[in-house]
C-alpha positions in Angstrom: 18.3 -6.4 -22.0 18.6 -2.9 -21.6 17.3 -1.1 -18.5 16.2 1.7 -21.2 13.3 -0.2 -21.2 12.2 0.2 -18.1 10.6 3.7 -19.2 7.5 1.7 -21.3 5.6 0.4 -18.7 6.1 3.7 -16.7 5.2 5.9 -19.4 2.8 3.6 -20.9 -0.6 3.9 -18.4 0.9 7.8 -17.9 0.3 8.9 -21.3 -2.7 6.1 -22.0 -4.3 8.3 -19.1 -3.4 11.7 -20.2 -4.9 10.9 -23.8 -8.2 9.8 -22.3 -8.2 13.5 -20.9 -7.5 15.1 -24.0 -10.5 13.9 -25.8 -12.9 16.1 -25.3 -16.0 13.9 -25.7 -17.4 10.9 -23.6 -16.3 7.6 -25.4 -18.5 4.7 -25.6 -18.4 2.6 -22.2 -17.4 -0.1 -23.7 -14.7 1.3 -26.0 -13.2 3.2 -23.1 -13.3 0.0 -20.7 -11.4 -2.1 -23.6 -8.7 0.8 -24.0 -8.1 1.1 -20.1 -8.2 -2.2 -19.4 -5.8 -3.0 -22.3 -3.1 -0.6 -21.6 -3.0 -1.9 -17.7 -2.9 -5.5 -18.8 0.0 -4.6 -21.3 1.6 -2.4 -18.7 1.3 -5.3 -16.4 2.9 -8.1 -19.3 6.0 -5.6 -19.7 6.7 -5.1 -16.2 6.8 -9.0 -15.6 8.9 -9.5 -19.1 11.3 -6.9 -18.1 11.7 -8.1 -14.1 12.8 -11.3 -15.4 14.9 -10.5 -18.2 16.3 -6.4 -17.8 19.5 -5.4 -16.7 20.1 -4.5 -13.3 21.9 -0.8 -14.3 20.1 2.3 -14.0 19.0 4.3 -17.0 19.2 8.4 -16.6 16.5 10.1 -18.2 17.8 13.7 -17.1 20.4 15.1 -15.1 20.1 18.5 -13.3 23.6 18.8 -11.8 25.7 16.3 -10.3 23.5 14.0 -8.2 20.5 15.3 -8.5 19.1 13.1 -11.9 16.0 11.1 -12.8 16.9 7.3 -12.9 15.5 4.2 -12.8 16.7 0.7 -11.7 15.3 -2.7 -11.3 16.6 -4.1 -8.5 15.2 -6.6 -5.5 13.1 -4.1 -4.0 11.8 -2.5 -7.3 11.1 -6.0 -8.5 8.7 -6.7 -5.2 6.7 -3.5 -5.6 6.3 -3.4 -9.2 5.4 -7.1 -9.4 2.7 -6.4 -6.7 1.7 -3.6 -9.0 1.8 -5.8 -12.1 -0.6 -8.6 -10.3 -3.3 -6.5 -8.8 -3.9 -3.1 -10.9 -5.5 -5.0 -13.9 -8.1 -6.9 -11.6 -8.7 -3.8 -9.5 -9.7 -1.6 -12.8 -11.7 -4.7 -13.8 -13.6 -4.3 -10.7 -13.9 -0.5 -10.8 -15.6 -0.7 -14.3 -19.0 -2.3 -12.6 -18.6 -0.1 -9.7 -18.2 3.1 -11.6 -21.1 2.2 -13.8 -23.4 5.4 -14.2 -21.4 7.8 -11.9 -20.5 11.2 -13.0 -17.6 11.6 -15.3 -16.2 8.3 -15.3 -13.8 9.2 -18.1 -11.7 11.4 -15.9 -11.8 8.9 -13.4 -10.0 6.0 -15.5 -7.8 8.5 -16.9 -6.2 9.7 -13.6 -6.4 6.5 -12.2 -4.3 4.8 -15.3 -2.2 7.5 -14.9 -1.3 6.4 -11.2 -0.1 3.1 -12.1 2.4 4.7 -14.3 3.4 7.2 -11.4 3.4 4.5 -8.9 5.6 2.1 -11.1 8.2 5.0 -11.4 8.1 5.3 -7.1 9.2 1.3 -7.9 12.1 1.7 -10.1 13.4 4.8 -8.5 17.6 4.2 -8.9 17.9 7.3 -6.5 16.4 9.8 -3.6 15.6 12.5 -6.1 13.7 10.0 -8.3 11.9 8.5 -5.4 11.1 11.8 -4.1 9.4 13.4 -7.7 7.1 10.3 -7.9 6.1 10.3 -3.9 4.9 14.0 -5.0 3.5 13.2 -8.4 1.7 10.3 -6.7 0.2 12.7 -4.6 -1.1 15.1 -7.2 -2.2 12.2 -9.4 -4.3 10.5 -6.7 -6.0 13.5 -5.7 -9.1 13.9 -8.7 -9.6 10.3 -7.4 -10.1 11.1 -3.7 -12.2 13.9 -4.4 -13.8 11.9 -7.4 -17.8 12.6 -6.0 -17.0 16.2 -5.5 -19.4 16.8 -2.7 -18.5 18.5 0.5 -17.2 15.2 2.1 -15.0 13.9 -0.7 -13.6 17.9 -0.9 -12.9 18.0 2.7 -11.0 14.6 2.3 -8.9 15.9 -0.6 -7.9 18.9 1.2 -6.9 16.9 4.2 -5.1 14.5 2.1 -3.0 17.4 0.5 -2.2 19.1 3.4 -0.7 15.9 5.2 1.0 14.6 2.2 2.8 17.6 1.1 3.7 18.8 4.8 5.1 15.3 4.7 6.9 15.5 1.5 8.7 18.8 2.9 10.2 16.9 5.4 11.4 14.0 3.4 13.1 16.8 1.4 15.2 17.8 4.1 16.8 14.0 4.1 17.0 13.9 0.2 19.0 17.0 -0.1 21.2 16.1 2.5 21.4 12.3 1.1 22.5 13.7 -2.0 25.1 16.1 -1.2 27.8 13.3 -1.5 27.1 13.9 -5.5 25.1 10.8 -6.2 22.1 9.7 -3.8 21.7 6.5 -5.5 20.5 3.5 -3.7 23.2 0.9 -2.2 22.6 -1.6 0.1 23.8 -0.8 3.7 23.5 3.0 2.5 26.2 5.5 1.4 25.8 8.2 3.8 27.8 7.4 6.9 30.6 10.1 7.6 29.4 12.2 5.3 28.1 14.8 8.2 28.2 14.3 12.1 26.5 11.6 12.8 24.2 12.9 15.3 23.0 15.2 12.3 22.5 12.5 9.9 20.5 10.7 12.2 18.2 14.0 13.0 18.0 14.3 9.3 16.6 10.7 8.6 13.8 11.4 11.7 12.5 14.2 9.6 12.5 11.3 6.6 10.7 8.5 8.7 8.1 10.9 9.6 7.7 12.7 6.3 7.9 9.9 4.4 6.1 7.9 6.9 2.8 10.2 6.3 1.9 8.5 3.4 1.9 5.5 5.9 -0.3 7.0 8.4 2.4 6.8 11.0 1.3 8.4 14.1 0.6 11.3 14.5 0.6 11.9 10.6 -2.2 9.5 9.9 -5.6 11.8 10.1 -5.8 11.9 5.9 -6.2 7.9 5.8 -9.5 7.2 7.3 -11.0 10.5 5.6 -9.6 9.3 2.3 -12.2 6.2 2.9 -14.7 8.3 1.2 -13.5 7.9 -2.0 -14.5 5.1 -4.3 -14.3 1.8 -3.5 -11.6 1.2 -6.2 -9.6 4.0 -5.0 -9.7 3.2 -1.4 -8.6 -0.5 -2.1 -5.4 0.6 -4.3 -4.8 3.6 -1.7 -5.0 1.3 1.3 -3.3 -1.7 0.4 -1.0 -1.2 -2.7 -0.1 2.2 -4.3 -0.3 5.0 -1.8 0.4 3.7 1.4 3.0 1.4 0.3 4.7 3.9 -1.3 5.4 5.4 2.3 6.7 2.4 3.6 8.6 1.9 0.5 10.1 5.1 0.9 11.1 4.5 4.3 12.7 1.3 3.5 14.6 3.1 0.7 15.6 5.7 3.4 16.9 3.2 6.0 18.4 0.5 4.1 19.8 1.8 1.0 20.5 5.4 2.1 21.3 6.5 5.5 22.1 2.6 6.3 21.4 0.8 9.6 25.1 0.8 10.8 24.6 4.8 11.3 21.4 4.3 13.2 20.8 0.8 15.0 21.0 1.2 18.7 20.4 5.6 18.5 17.9 7.1 19.9 16.5 8.1 16.6 16.0 4.2 16.1 14.3 3.6 19.8 12.1 6.4 18.8 11.2 4.9 15.5 10.3 1.5 16.9 8.0 2.8 19.5 6.4 5.1 17.7 5.6 2.2 15.0 4.7 -0.3 18.3 2.4 2.5 19.6 0.9 3.3 16.0 -0.1 -0.3 15.6 -2.2 -0.7 18.8 -3.6 3.1 18.4 -4.8 2.4 15.0 -6.3 -1.3 16.4 -8.4 0.4 18.7 -9.4 3.1 16.7 -10.7 0.1 13.9 -12.8 -1.3 17.0 -14.3 2.2 17.6 -15.4 2.3 14.0 -19.1 1.4 12.9 -18.3 2.9 8.9 -17.7 -0.4 7.3 -14.7 1.4 4.9 -13.4 3.9 7.8 -12.5 0.3 10.3 -10.7 -1.1 7.3 -8.6 2.5 7.0 -7.8 2.4 10.8 -6.9 -1.7 10.2 -4.8 -0.6 7.4 -3.0 2.0 9.8 -2.5 -0.4 11.9 -0.7 -3.1 9.5 1.4 -0.3 7.9 2.8 0.1 11.3 3.9 -3.7 11.6 5.8 -3.3 8.4 7.4 0.2 10.1 8.2 -1.6 12.8 9.9 -4.5 10.8 12.3 -1.5 9.2 12.7 0.3 12.3 14.4 -2.8 13.9 16.9 -2.5 11.2 17.8 -6.1 11.1 17.3 -8.4 7.9 14.8 -10.7 10.0 13.0 -7.6 10.9 13.3 -6.3 7.0 11.9 -9.5 6.2 8.8 -9.5 8.0 8.2 -6.1 6.7 8.4 -7.0 3.3 6.2 -10.1 3.6 3.9 -8.2 5.2 3.7 -5.8 2.6 3.1 -8.3 0.3 0.6 -10.2 2.1 -0.9 -7.3 3.6 -1.7 -5.9 0.1 -3.2 -8.8 -1.3 -5.3 -9.6 2.2 -6.7 -6.0 2.3 -7.6 -5.6 -1.2 -9.6 -8.9 -0.8 -11.3 -7.1 2.4 -12.1 -3.3 0.5 -13.3 -5.2 -2.3 -15.6 -7.1 -0.5 -17.0 -4.1 1.2 -17.7 -2.3 -1.9 -19.8 -5.2 -3.1 -22.1 -4.8 -0.4 -22.0 -1.3 -0.5 -22.4 -1.1 -4.3 -25.2 -3.6 -4.2 -27.4 -2.6 -1.1 -26.2 1.2 -0.7 -25.4 0.9 2.8 -22.1 1.6 4.7 -22.5 1.3 8.5 -21.8 -2.1 10.2 -24.8 -2.8 11.9 -26.6 -2.8 8.4 -24.8 -6.1 7.6 -26.8 -8.1 9.5 -27.8 -11.1 7.7 -26.2 -9.9 4.2 -23.8 -13.1 4.2 -26.8 -15.5 3.6 -27.6 -13.4 0.2 -24.0 -12.9 -0.8 -22.1 -15.8 0.5 -19.2 -15.6 -1.5 -18.7 -12.2 -0.7 -18.8 -12.5 2.7 -17.1 -16.2 2.7 -13.9 -14.5 0.9 -14.2 -11.7 3.5 -14.3 -14.1 5.9 -11.0 -15.8 4.8 -9.2 -12.3 4.8 -10.3 -11.6 8.4 -9.1 -14.8 9.2 -5.4 -14.5 7.4 -5.4 -10.4 8.8 -5.8 -11.8 12.3 -2.7 -13.9 11.9 -4.1 -17.5 11.9 -2.1 -20.3 10.8 -2.4 -21.3 6.9 -3.1 -18.1 6.0 -0.8 -15.5 4.4 -1.3 -13.2 7.6 0.3 -15.6 10.1 3.5 -16.2 7.8 4.1 -12.5 8.1 3.0 -11.4 11.8 5.2 -14.4 13.0 8.0 -13.2 11.2 7.5 -9.5 12.8 7.4 -11.1 16.1 10.0 -13.4 16.2 12.4 -10.5 14.4 11.3 -8.3 17.6 12.1 -10.7 20.1 15.3 -11.9 18.6 16.4 -8.1 18.3 17.6 -8.4 22.0 16.3 -5.0 22.9 13.5 -3.4 25.1 12.2 -1.7 22.3 11.9 -4.7 20.3 10.4 -6.4 23.4 7.9 -3.9 23.5 6.9 -3.9 19.8 6.2 -7.8 20.1 3.9 -7.1 22.6 2.1 -4.7 20.9 1.9 -6.8 18.0 -0.2 -9.6 20.1 -2.2 -6.8 21.4 -3.2 -5.5 17.8 -3.7 -9.1 16.5 -6.2 -10.1 19.5 -7.9 -6.5 18.6 -8.0 -7.4 14.8 -9.7 -10.8 15.3 -12.4 -8.5 17.3 -12.9 -5.6 14.8 -12.9 -7.9 11.8 -14.7 -11.1 12.4 -17.8 -9.4 14.3 -18.4 -8.5 10.9 -18.5 -12.0 9.7 -20.6 -13.2 12.7 -23.0 -10.1 11.7 -23.2 -11.0 8.2 -24.1 -15.0 9.0 -25.6 -14.7 12.3 -27.4 -11.8 12.8 -28.7 -10.4 15.9 -32.8 -10.4 14.9 -34.6 -11.9 12.4 -34.9 -8.8 10.4 -31.5 -9.3 9.3 -32.5 -12.7 7.8 -35.4 -10.9 5.7 -33.3 -8.6 3.6 -34.8 -8.1 0.3 -32.8 -7.0 -2.5 -29.6 -8.1 -1.6 -27.6 -10.6 -4.2 -23.9 -11.1 -5.2 -22.6 -8.1 -7.3 -21.5 -8.7 -10.6 -18.9 -11.1 -12.1 -16.4 -8.1 -12.7 -16.2 -7.6 -9.1 -16.4 -10.9 -7.8 -13.7 -12.0 -10.1 -11.0 -10.1 -8.5 -12.4 -10.6 -4.9 -12.2 -14.5 -5.5 -8.5 -14.5 -7.1 -7.0 -12.2 -3.9 -8.6 -15.0 -1.5 -7.2 -17.6 -3.8 -3.8 -15.8 -3.4 -4.2 -15.4 0.4 -4.9 -19.3 0.8 -1.8 -19.7 -1.7 0.9 -17.6 0.0 -0.1 -19.0 3.5 0.3 -22.9 2.4 2.8 -22.4 -0.3 5.1 -19.2 1.2 8.4 -20.8 0.9 9.5 -19.7 -2.8 8.1 -16.3 -1.7 10.0 -16.3 1.4 13.2 -17.2 -0.1 12.8 -14.1 -3.0 12.2 -11.3 0.0 15.2 -13.0 2.1 17.7 -12.2 -1.0 16.2 -8.4 -0.7 16.5 -8.4 3.1 20.1 -9.4 2.7 21.0 -7.4 -0.1 21.6 -10.0 -2.3 19.6 -8.7 -5.1 
């Protein structure tokens, strides 16, 4: 099948969402929901078909000058990221219909929500540094209205901080994009294609700028402050920001830059690699400590996301196939887990109007499905065996130890510390929900399970969490092919 067909799932949701913005009158809610869900489901179906059948060649949409072009290709990394999006997006959108009911300007919200799907797919299918960078920037712009949707002081301030950090990060990343494209191609190639283009020390410094620049969206320390602030957005937005689209785009870009741009041979054993490993190790412990200090439910999960993204950055920074495999596995499994956790938090907040952890006391007795699924997600995120979180964290831990470097061992120790802290900041929520500290928590009135549109995605992602945990072999076999450059 011709690679030009990749353009259909990219532009379908962009045009579909843009069409909603052009309609001056508010559509009936049922009509709008059916329309947007149909576009999302059709896009996901097209992605699934194309990933199975499309050629691995690239298709160029527009070429500026030699090397600077907008091109798309479905290689192994694209298959993973696009597959995650195709699986999660329609269900997250279904959840949003119930969560956003009767809020202000729903039509604009769903227009940008749908457009974000297409832009993130463009990021996934990018065949070169320039295309990835353009999609990276567009993702910031198209998600800004979602972060600021409530239009109050808190959300507008969060939006300004989000823009400031992401645009500044993209400016750093742009240096790596330009230097990586001066050879006349900039195309992604396993093992990198920039070695020998300029003096090695200069290229390593440029890579470092790219690591922190693109790593801004992955909330690497010290460029993380936008992430917890963005938790003021509606939960369907934070679930995608903190689990799939935005944060994973940062990790995805760093991985592309490391293994498909500059190449491990140029970086392995250098001071730049050691700095990246230690930064990731510090970030994951720092974020776990910050999560433990948070009293607001979604903000605690936001810092948890920062910690787990640094797990992935640690795996990528090891610059070994084993580390890359662990990072890819955690990218997939953490996305599934964190979607479930954020949707559970959103269901509680939607039903009760409460947002602080001390207000959860006894809520599990009234919302057993929601907090039962939350507890299973928390166990997985901690790294308990038989859950998918254990599979990826074990891979990262062993990769750090097998790297045979002091930085790798420091990172492995950081993983263990972070896992212990994770158990505290996630499972204490479950304890409060089912075993309240006072009798008042048992008499909470007006609390019930959320609507089926919200429960269905929560249960689905919980089932996936368990399924990946007990049957991870086929998934890891696929990810190993990506990590070793086979596909």
